[in-house]
N, CA and C of each residue as an Amber inpcrd file, in Angstrom:
protein
   486
  12.9370000 174.2030000 -36.0760000  11.8220000 173.7820000 -35.2420000
  12.1070000 172.4620000 -34.5430000  12.9100000 171.6150000 -35.1900000
  13.1460000 170.3090000 -34.5940000  14.4910000 169.7820000 -35.0720000
  15.5130000 169.9720000 -34.2440000  16.8490000 169.4570000 -34.5170000
  16.8190000 167.9270000 -34.4160000  17.5880000 167.2220000 -35.2170000
  17.5910000 165.7580000 -35.1470000  17.9080000 165.1950000 -33.7620000
  18.6700000 165.9250000 -32.9500000  19.0560000 165.4140000 -31.6320000
  18.0240000 165.6920000 -30.5380000  17.0340000 166.5000000 -30.8280000
  16.0570000 166.8790000 -29.8030000  15.0060000 165.7800000 -29.5930000
  14.4690000 165.7330000 -28.3700000  13.3970000 164.7810000 -28.0520000
  12.0270000 165.3320000 -28.4400000  11.9130000 166.6570000 -28.5250000
  10.6370000 167.2770000 -28.9150000  10.9190000 168.5700000 -29.6610000
   9.8710000 169.1310000 -30.2350000  10.0010000 170.3550000 -31.0130000
  10.2580000 171.5690000 -30.1440000  10.7600000 172.6040000 -30.7620000
  10.9980000 173.8820000 -30.1000000   9.6870000 174.3850000 -29.4770000
   9.7050000 174.8230000 -28.2160000   8.4660000 175.2980000 -27.5820000
   7.8280000 176.4820000 -28.3160000   8.6430000 177.4180000 -28.7960000
   8.0920000 178.5690000 -29.5200000   7.4490000 178.1640000 -30.8250000
   8.1110000 177.2830000 -31.5650000   7.5700000 176.8150000 -32.8390000
   6.3290000 175.9450000 -32.6230000   6.3500000 175.1710000 -31.5510000
   5.1770000 174.3660000 -31.2160000   3.9820000 175.2690000 -30.9300000
   4.2000000 176.3140000 -30.1520000   3.1240000 177.2760000 -29.8810000
   2.6230000 177.9260000 -31.1530000   3.5460000 178.2440000 -32.0290000
   3.1870000 178.8510000 -33.3140000   2.3040000 177.8960000 -34.1220000
   2.7340000 176.6440000 -34.2410000   1.9520000 175.6590000 -35.0000000
   0.5830000 175.4320000 -34.3620000   0.5350000 175.4490000 -33.0330000
  -0.7510000 175.3010000 -32.3490000  -1.6830000 176.4770000 -32.6280000
  -1.1170000 177.6490000 -32.8810000  -1.9220000 178.8610000 -33.0670000
  -2.2640000 179.1470000 -34.5270000  -1.7440000 178.3630000 -35.4580000
  -1.9910000 178.6510000 -36.8760000  -3.4780000 178.6170000 -37.2010000
  -4.2080000 177.6750000 -36.6640000  -5.6570000 177.6560000 -36.8580000
  -6.1020000 176.9060000 -38.1010000  -7.3160000 177.1910000 -38.5130000
  -7.9790000 176.4960000 -39.6210000  -7.3590000 176.9120000 -40.9550000
  -6.8400000 175.9400000 -41.6710000  -6.2100000 176.2090000 -42.9640000
  -7.0360000 175.6810000 -44.1360000  -8.2850000 175.3260000 -43.8760000
  -9.0950000 174.7010000 -44.9240000  -9.2980000 175.6090000 -46.1390000
  -9.3220000 176.9060000 -45.9430000  -9.5060000 177.8150000 -47.0780000
  -8.2970000 177.7850000 -48.0180000  -7.1180000 177.4740000 -47.5010000
  -5.9420000 177.3670000 -48.3670000  -6.1300000 176.2490000 -49.3850000
  -6.6260000 175.1200000 -48.9150000  -6.8260000 173.9740000 -49.8170000
  -7.7900000 174.3170000 -50.9430000  -8.8020000 175.1180000 -50.6370000
  -9.7620000 175.5240000 -51.6550000  -9.1160000 176.4120000 -52.7150000
  -7.9730000 176.9970000 -52.3790000  -7.2320000 177.8520000 -53.3130000
  -5.9910000 177.1590000 -53.8540000  -5.9810000 175.8210000 -53.7950000
  -4.8720000 175.0100000 -54.2970000  -3.5370000 175.4470000 -53.6820000
  -3.5720000 175.7050000 -52.3800000  -2.4010000 176.1600000 -51.6360000
  -2.2260000 175.2630000 -50.4150000  -0.9880000 174.9780000 -50.0620000
  -0.6910000 174.1240000 -48.9220000   0.2540000 174.8300000 -47.9720000
  -0.0510000 174.7840000 -46.7020000   0.8680000 175.2170000 -45.6520000
   1.5220000 173.9530000 -45.1320000   2.8370000 173.9240000 -45.1120000
   3.5530000 172.7410000 -44.6350000   4.7260000 173.1860000 -43.7800000
   5.1750000 172.2900000 -42.9200000   6.3460000 172.5520000 -42.0900000
   7.4760000 171.6360000 -42.5410000   8.7150000 172.1190000 -42.3660000
   9.9070000 171.3430000 -42.6920000  10.8610000 171.4450000 -41.5170000
  11.3730000 170.3180000 -41.0730000  12.3530000 170.2810000 -39.9840000
  13.4250000 169.2610000 -40.3130000  14.5630000 169.3640000 -39.6200000
  15.6850000 168.4670000 -39.9000000  15.6050000 167.1170000 -39.2000000
  14.7590000 166.9520000 -38.2280000  14.6540000 165.6610000 -37.5410000
  14.1440000 164.5900000 -38.5060000  14.4650000 163.3200000 -38.2420000
  13.9510000 162.2410000 -39.0920000  12.4200000 162.2190000 -39.1010000
  11.8640000 161.7870000 -40.2040000  10.4110000 161.8050000 -40.3800000
   9.6710000 161.0560000 -39.2800000  10.1660000 159.9140000 -38.8440000
   9.4760000 159.1470000 -37.7960000   9.3500000 159.9680000 -36.5120000
  10.3820000 160.7170000 -36.1700000  10.3530000 161.5600000 -34.9760000
   9.3370000 162.7040000 -35.1530000   9.3130000 163.2880000 -36.3530000
   8.3580000 164.3660000 -36.6360000   6.9230000 163.8550000 -36.5890000
   6.6920000 162.7110000 -37.1960000   5.3340000 162.1440000 -37.2250000
   4.8420000 161.8120000 -35.8160000   5.7160000 161.2950000 -34.9630000
   5.3160000 160.9770000 -33.5890000   4.9590000 162.2510000 -32.8290000
   5.7510000 163.2970000 -32.9890000   5.4660000 164.5700000 -32.3100000
   4.1880000 165.2030000 -32.8630000   4.0160000 165.1280000 -34.1600000
   2.8130000 165.6400000 -34.8090000   1.5670000 164.9500000 -34.2460000
   1.6330000 163.6500000 -34.0720000   0.5030000 162.8940000 -33.5110000
   0.2260000 163.3230000 -32.0720000   1.2860000 163.4920000 -31.2660000
   1.0950000 163.9350000 -29.8740000   0.4480000 165.3140000 -29.8110000
   0.7860000 166.1750000 -30.7630000   0.2360000 167.5240000 -30.7920000
  -1.1580000 167.5750000 -31.4160000  -1.5260000 166.5410000 -32.1490000
  -2.8300000 166.5240000 -32.8100000  -2.8760000 167.4030000 -34.0510000
  -1.7410000 167.6120000 -34.6960000  -1.6710000 168.4730000 -35.8790000
  -2.0660000 167.7180000 -37.1310000  -2.7020000 168.4170000 -38.0420000
  -3.0030000 167.8780000 -39.3640000  -2.1390000 168.5290000 -40.4300000
  -1.3150000 169.4800000 -40.0510000  -0.4420000 170.1950000 -40.9850000
   0.5830000 169.2190000 -41.5670000   0.7530000 169.1990000 -42.8840000
   1.8030000 168.3530000 -43.4620000   3.1740000 168.7810000 -42.9190000
   4.0060000 167.7970000 -42.5660000   5.3150000 168.0830000 -41.9880000
   6.3310000 167.1910000 -42.6720000   7.3370000 167.8010000 -43.2510000
   8.3400000 167.0820000 -44.0270000   9.6870000 167.1200000 -43.3240000
  10.4710000 166.0940000 -43.5530000  11.8000000 166.0060000 -42.9750000
  12.8500000 166.3890000 -44.0160000  13.7740000 167.2380000 -43.5870000
  14.9300000 167.5970000 -44.4120000  16.1760000 166.8930000 -43.8770000
  15.9640000 165.8210000 -43.1340000  17.0610000 165.0780000 -42.5050000
  18.1140000 164.6780000 -43.5410000  19.3500000 165.0380000 -43.2630000
  20.4450000 164.6850000 -44.1490000  20.5860000 165.5730000 -45.3760000
  19.6920000 166.5290000 -45.5590000  19.7450000 167.4120000 -46.7210000
  20.1700000 168.8230000 -46.3440000  20.1980000 169.7020000 -47.3340000
  20.6430000 171.0720000 -47.0780000  19.5220000 172.1120000 -47.1390000
  18.2790000 171.6810000 -47.2050000  17.1450000 172.6030000 -47.3270000
  17.1760000 173.6930000 -46.2500000  17.2720000 173.3130000 -44.9890000
  17.2290000 174.2840000 -43.8940000  18.4160000 175.2390000 -43.9320000
  19.5650000 174.7430000 -44.3650000  20.7520000 175.6040000 -44.4800000
  20.5810000 176.5750000 -45.6470000  20.0300000 176.0920000 -46.7280000
  19.8290000 176.9160000 -47.9140000  18.8650000 178.0750000 -47.6350000
  17.8540000 177.8210000 -46.8050000  16.8650000 178.8590000 -46.4990000
  17.1480000 179.5510000 -45.1680000  18.3420000 179.3370000 -44.6200000
  18.8650000 180.0740000 -43.4610000  18.0180000 179.9420000 -42.2010000
  17.5130000 178.7360000 -41.9500000  16.8200000 178.4770000 -40.6920000
  17.5950000 177.4850000 -39.8220000  18.6860000 176.9540000 -40.3570000
  19.6580000 176.1930000 -39.5760000  21.0230000 176.7680000 -39.9120000
  21.7940000 177.0870000 -38.8850000  23.1180000 177.6550000 -39.1060000
  24.2020000 176.7660000 -38.5140000  25.1590000 176.4370000 -39.3520000
  26.3660000 175.7240000 -38.9620000  27.4310000 176.1770000 -39.9520000
  28.3630000 177.0050000 -39.4780000  29.3270000 177.5790000 -40.4130000
  30.2550000 176.5400000 -41.0420000  30.2340000 175.3020000 -40.5510000
  30.9840000 174.2310000 -41.2130000  30.2920000 173.8110000 -42.5130000
  28.9840000 174.1090000 -42.6080000  28.2090000 173.7020000 -43.7740000
  27.9410000 174.8770000 -44.7190000  27.6000000 176.0290000 -44.1510000
  27.2800000 177.2100000 -44.9660000  27.5540000 178.4700000 -44.1470000
  27.8170000 179.5880000 -44.8140000  28.0050000 180.8410000 -44.0730000
  26.7730000 181.1520000 -43.2200000  27.0220000 181.6490000 -42.0210000
  25.9370000 181.9670000 -41.1020000  25.1750000 183.1980000 -41.6040000
  23.8670000 183.0330000 -41.6980000  22.9690000 184.1400000 -42.0470000
  21.6010000 183.8320000 -41.4410000  21.0060000 184.8160000 -40.8110000
  19.6360000 184.6600000 -40.3160000  18.9580000 186.0140000 -40.3620000
  17.7540000 186.0270000 -40.8470000  16.9560000 187.2390000 -40.9660000
  17.7230000 188.3030000 -41.7550000  18.3970000 187.8540000 -42.7910000
  19.1540000 188.7010000 -43.7080000  20.2960000 189.4450000 -43.0200000
  20.8280000 188.8510000 -41.9490000  21.9920000 189.3940000 -41.2510000
  23.0880000 188.3370000 -41.2440000  24.3390000 188.7890000 -41.4150000
  25.4520000 187.8500000 -41.3710000  25.8800000 187.6060000 -39.9200000
  26.8750000 186.7610000 -39.7440000  27.3000000 186.3660000 -38.4020000
  27.7050000 187.5690000 -37.5510000  28.4980000 188.4860000 -38.1090000
  28.9390000 189.6600000 -37.3510000  27.7490000 190.5150000 -36.9030000
  26.7700000 190.6900000 -37.7690000  25.5820000 191.4780000 -37.4170000
  24.7500000 190.7720000 -36.3510000  24.6360000 189.4550000 -36.4510000
  23.8930000 188.6920000 -35.4480000  24.5680000 188.7780000 -34.0820000
  25.8970000 188.6450000 -34.0790000  26.6330000 188.7440000 -32.8170000
  26.5020000 190.1410000 -32.2140000  26.5930000 191.1650000 -33.0330000
  26.4810000 192.5390000 -32.5440000  25.1080000 192.8190000 -31.9490000
  24.0820000 192.1680000 -32.5000000  22.7090000 192.3660000 -32.0190000
  22.2940000 191.3410000 -30.9760000  23.2140000 190.4380000 -30.5920000
  22.9520000 189.4220000 -29.5700000  21.6850000 188.6240000 -29.8560000
  21.5590000 188.1600000 -31.1000000  20.3940000 187.3770000 -31.5060000
  20.5540000 185.9630000 -30.9440000  19.6250000 185.5130000 -30.0890000
  19.7570000 184.1880000 -29.4710000  19.6280000 183.0690000 -30.5020000
  20.4680000 182.0700000 -30.3690000  20.4310000 180.8380000 -31.1470000
  20.7680000 180.9740000 -32.6310000  20.7990000 182.1600000 -33.1780000
  20.9120000 182.2980000 -34.6300000  22.3110000 182.0230000 -35.1650000
  23.3400000 182.1010000 -34.3390000  24.7020000 181.8690000 -34.8140000
  24.9150000 180.3920000 -35.1330000  24.3120000 179.5310000 -34.3450000
  24.4870000 178.0960000 -34.5270000  23.2040000 177.3900000 -34.1230000
  22.7280000 176.5160000 -34.9660000  21.5540000 175.7280000 -34.6180000
  20.3040000 176.1300000 -35.3640000  19.1870000 175.8280000 -34.7390000
  17.8810000 175.9720000 -35.3780000  17.2360000 177.3200000 -35.0810000
  16.6390000 177.8830000 -36.0840000  15.7930000 179.0690000 -35.9580000
  14.5360000 178.8010000 -36.7730000  13.7260000 179.8130000 -36.9630000
  12.4890000 179.5950000 -37.7160000  12.3790000 180.6190000 -38.8460000
  11.5980000 180.2550000 -39.8150000  11.3370000 181.1260000 -40.9440000
  10.1380000 180.6140000 -41.7060000   9.6840000 181.4170000 -42.6240000
   8.5550000 181.0370000 -43.4620000   8.9340000 181.3720000 -44.8970000
   8.8370000 180.3980000 -45.7660000   9.1370000 180.6080000 -47.1840000
   7.9210000 180.2390000 -48.0140000   7.7560000 180.9450000 -49.1050000
   6.6680000 180.6980000 -50.0420000   7.2790000 180.1540000 -51.3300000
   6.6670000 179.1080000 -51.8420000   7.0910000 178.5160000 -53.1030000
   5.8960000 178.4900000 -54.0440000   6.1550000 178.6330000 -55.3110000
   5.1150000 178.6770000 -56.3390000   5.5530000 177.7620000 -57.4690000
   4.6630000 176.8890000 -57.8780000   5.0170000 175.9260000 -58.9200000
   4.1720000 176.1380000 -60.1580000   4.8420000 176.1410000 -61.2850000
   4.1850000 176.1240000 -62.5860000   4.7820000 174.9440000 -63.3310000
   3.9800000 173.9000000 -63.4900000   4.4820000 172.6780000 -64.0950000
   5.5860000 172.0890000 -63.2360000   6.7640000 171.8870000 -63.8040000
   7.8970000 171.3450000 -63.0660000   8.8110000 172.4370000 -62.5080000
   8.5100000 173.6850000 -62.8020000   9.3350000 174.7990000 -62.3260000
   8.8360000 175.2890000 -60.9710000   9.7610000 175.4090000 -60.0080000
   9.4250000 175.8780000 -58.6650000  10.1270000 177.2130000 -58.4330000
   9.3780000 178.1900000 -57.9770000   9.8890000 179.5290000 -57.7190000
   9.8230000 179.8240000 -56.2230000  10.7200000 180.6390000 -55.7500000
  10.7860000 181.0380000 -54.3360000  10.6340000 182.5650000 -54.2770000
   9.3970000 183.0660000 -54.2380000   9.2030000 184.5150000 -54.2860000
   9.3110000 185.2400000 -52.9440000   9.3310000 184.5000000 -51.8190000
   9.2410000 185.2060000 -50.5360000   9.7660000 184.3510000 -49.3990000
  10.5060000 184.9780000 -48.5020000  10.8810000 184.3730000 -47.2190000
  10.8600000 185.4550000 -46.1600000  10.5390000 185.0470000 -44.9500000
  10.5640000 185.9450000 -43.7990000  11.0450000 185.1270000 -42.6040000
  11.7120000 185.8000000 -41.6700000  12.2880000 185.1220000 -40.5120000
  11.9340000 185.8860000 -39.2390000  12.2810000 185.2670000 -38.1140000
  12.1320000 185.8830000 -36.7950000  10.6980000 186.3740000 -36.5970000
  10.5540000 187.5560000 -36.0590000   9.2030000 188.0490000 -35.7500000
   8.3720000 188.3790000 -36.9820000   8.9870000 188.3730000 -38.1320000
   8.2350000 188.5800000 -39.3650000   7.2690000 187.4520000 -39.6700000
   7.4900000 186.2860000 -39.0630000   6.6020000 185.1400000 -39.3020000
   5.2870000 185.2420000 -38.5360000   5.2120000 186.1600000 -37.6070000
   4.0860000 186.1980000 -36.6850000   2.7760000 186.7010000 -37.2800000
   2.7970000 187.1890000 -38.4890000   1.5720000 187.7130000 -39.0920000
   0.5060000 186.6350000 -39.2740000   0.9000000 185.3560000 -39.2320000
  -0.0760000 184.2870000 -39.4090000  -0.8750000 183.9660000 -38.1540000
  -0.3940000 184.3970000 -37.0100000  -1.1100000 184.1420000 -35.7610000
  -1.2190000 185.4410000 -34.9820000  -2.0770000 185.4510000 -33.9790000
  -2.2300000 186.6820000 -33.2090000  -1.8590000 186.5480000 -31.7370000
  -1.5020000 185.3640000 -31.2740000  -1.3010000 185.2190000 -29.8380000
  -0.1190000 186.0260000 -29.3230000   0.9480000 186.1460000 -30.0950000
   2.0900000 186.9390000 -29.6270000   1.7750000 188.4280000 -29.6650000
   1.0360000 188.8650000 -30.6580000   0.6320000 190.2700000 -30.7080000
  -0.2340000 190.6120000 -29.5010000  -1.0830000 189.6860000 -29.0920000
  -1.9090000 189.9240000 -27.9020000  -1.0460000 189.9880000 -26.6540000
  -0.0560000 189.1050000 -26.5300000   0.8550000 189.1500000 -25.3800000
   1.6480000 190.4550000 -25.3560000   2.0070000 190.9630000 -26.5370000
   2.7700000 192.2170000 -26.6020000   2.0090000 193.3910000 -25.9900000
   0.7080000 193.3120000 -25.9050000  -0.0970000 194.3930000 -25.3410000
  -0.2160000 194.3180000 -23.8250000   0.2320000 193.2280000 -23.2220000
   0.1140000 193.0690000 -21.7780000   1.3530000 193.6070000 -21.0660000
   1.2390000 193.9700000 -19.7930000   2.3850000 194.5280000 -19.0720000
   3.6150000 193.6210000 -19.0450000   3.4280000 192.3120000 -18.9480000
   4.5700000 191.3920000 -18.8760000   4.9860000 190.8740000 -20.2450000
   4.2730000 191.2260000 -21.2990000   4.6500000 190.8500000 -22.6510000
   4.7660000 189.3590000 -22.8650000   5.7440000 188.9640000 -23.6420000
   5.9320000 187.5640000 -24.0260000   6.6020000 186.7360000 -22.9470000
   7.2330000 187.3810000 -22.0030000   7.8890000 186.7000000 -20.8830000
   8.9490000 185.7190000 -21.3740000   9.7140000 186.1220000 -22.3840000
  10.7830000 185.2820000 -22.8970000  12.0410000 185.5420000 -22.0800000
  12.7680000 184.4790000 -21.7830000  13.9390000 184.5720000 -20.9140000
  14.9910000 185.5530000 -21.4030000  15.1410000 185.7030000 -22.7200000
  16.2080000 186.5610000 -23.2370000  15.8120000 188.0360000 -23.2900000
  14.5770000 188.3810000 -22.9430000  14.1450000 189.7680000 -22.9460000
  14.0210000 190.2720000 -21.5160000  14.6430000 191.3820000 -21.2330000
  14.5480000 191.9750000 -19.9070000  13.2210000 192.6980000 -19.7670000
  12.5680000 192.5630000 -18.6180000  11.3170000 193.2870000 -18.4090000
  11.6200000 194.7730000 -18.2080000  10.6420000 195.6290000 -18.4260000
  10.8550000 197.0540000 -18.1530000  11.1960000 197.2430000 -16.6750000
  11.9910000 198.2590000 -16.3420000  12.3290000 198.5000000 -14.9300000
  11.0740000 198.5760000 -14.0630000  11.0910000 197.8460000 -12.9630000
   9.9510000 197.8540000 -12.0470000   8.9070000 196.7950000 -12.3220000
   8.9630000 196.1560000 -13.4760000   7.9810000 195.1280000 -13.8040000
   8.5480000 193.7650000 -13.4490000   7.7190000 192.8500000 -12.9620000
   8.2130000 191.4810000 -12.6970000   8.4160000 190.7440000 -14.0160000
   9.3130000 189.7570000 -14.0110000   9.5270000 188.9230000 -15.1890000
   8.2910000 188.0640000 -15.4500000   7.6650000 187.5870000 -14.4060000
   6.4650000 186.7760000 -14.5320000   5.2890000 187.5370000 -13.9300000
   4.0990000 187.3240000 -14.4320000   2.9580000 188.0580000 -13.8720000
   2.7200000 187.7000000 -12.4110000   2.2400000 188.6770000 -11.6340000
   1.9830000 188.4520000 -10.2320000   0.4950000 188.2570000  -9.9480000
  -0.3360000 188.3750000 -10.9500000  -1.7610000 188.1820000 -10.7640000
  -2.1130000 186.7180000 -10.9850000  -3.3290000 186.3330000 -10.5680000
  -3.7880000 184.9860000 -10.8730000  -4.0380000 184.1660000  -9.7180000
């Protein structure tokens, strides 16, 4: 979501965080939704303030958290894997950005005392179940209008109405 060298967060991840909505019911169930990125905490906090987010956001700067959970890929640090696919599978499927750099994912952790468990992770479009804005765009003729997706034959890349 936020590489240490970037000036701002990923536009897709920013849209996702903006669309998450009211999380107050999670707190009532002793559950926390938090974000983790590799940028230094000061950079994350400044961006969080500009966005008006109240979501807790932690920095993994200098650590291996993002590599361990396969949302940052650098084969000098760890074998490339994203969305449970290895480098060869990612290349064959022409997955944008996943071979090197930042991607997104959602992991669930459960704590009992001092023991922390990792029962679930999902990546790529599997993370979208928490918001509905992309599902709504998928129903429109022009869809998500992402640069790496070709429009259906005869359809414009950008909407012509408006």
